N, C-alpha and C positions, 0 to 999 in steps of 0.2 A: 456426555456427548450425545449427538443425534445421529441415527443411522443415515448414511448417504451424504452426510455433511462433511466437508473438509474443515480443517481447523480455521482456515480463513473465513469460510462461510459462517461457521459457528461464531467466530469473533464478531463478524459484521452483524449477525442476528442479535447477539447479546448487547452489543453497543447500541443498536437500534432500540431494543427493548428498554434499555436503561436511559434512553434519550441523551446519549453522549453527543458531543459536538465533533469529536475527533477519534479516529481509530489509529493506534500506533502499531506499525508492523516492523519489527526488528528482523532483519534477514542477513544473508551473507554478502550482499552488495550494498553500496551506498545510495541506492535509489532505484528508480525505474528506468530501464534501458529499452531501446528499440529491439534489441536481441540480447542473448546471453553474453555479457561482456567477457566471460571466462572462455568462450569458444568462438566469438566473433569479434575480431579486432576493429570492425567498422561500427560496432554498436555505439549508439549515442545516448547520453543520459538526458532525461527530462528533468527540468527544475519543477515544472508544474504542468498538469494536464487535467482534463475532465474525466469523469467516470465513463462518459460516452466515448471519448477518444481511446481510453484504455481498452474498452470492450471492442470497438471497431478495429483497432490495431492488433487485437488478440494478444495483448501483452501478458506474459506468463508469470508475472510476479505474484498474482493472485488469480483465483479462478473467476470465471465470468459471473457466477452466481453471487460471489462476495462483492464484486464491483456493483452488480445490479442492486443488491440489498443496501449497500452503502449509498448508492445514488438515490434510491427511494427514501431513505432515512435522512438524506442531506448531510451525510457524514463526510468530513474531510478525512483522507487517509494520509498519514505521514509514513513513508517507507525509508528506512535508514539501515546502516550497517551496525549490527550488534558487536562486531569484532573490534570496532574502533573505541578505545577507552573513553569513557565520559560522554559518549554520544547520546545515550538515553536522556540524561539530564539536560544536555544541550538542546535536544529536540523538544523536550518538555518546556524549556525556557523560550523556545522559538528562535534559537540561533544556531541550531545544529544543521549539518549537511544532510538534507533529506529531499526526496521528491514529494510534492504535495499533490494528491489527486483530489480534485474538488468537484462539488456538484455542478 
């Protein structure tokens, strides 16, 4: 680990260092939402958005530093639910339910 780095920022940094094309983020929800879908019934899910949009909208699925590192490294981020059986494999094959945050 690195001091003062969240796991999201550390993941984005490592993915950039390894020259990865995509960062896979498994979380408790099935993508990126406009607000916390567990507490806000009006939250809407994004299918796709840019790093700049995620930063501007202050979306809380990842911290701003992680989004900025991913943007600079031109990394796509796939955000999906780890709770859904088989979803990791589906996302890796390109057909899983996920939000894609793109450069």
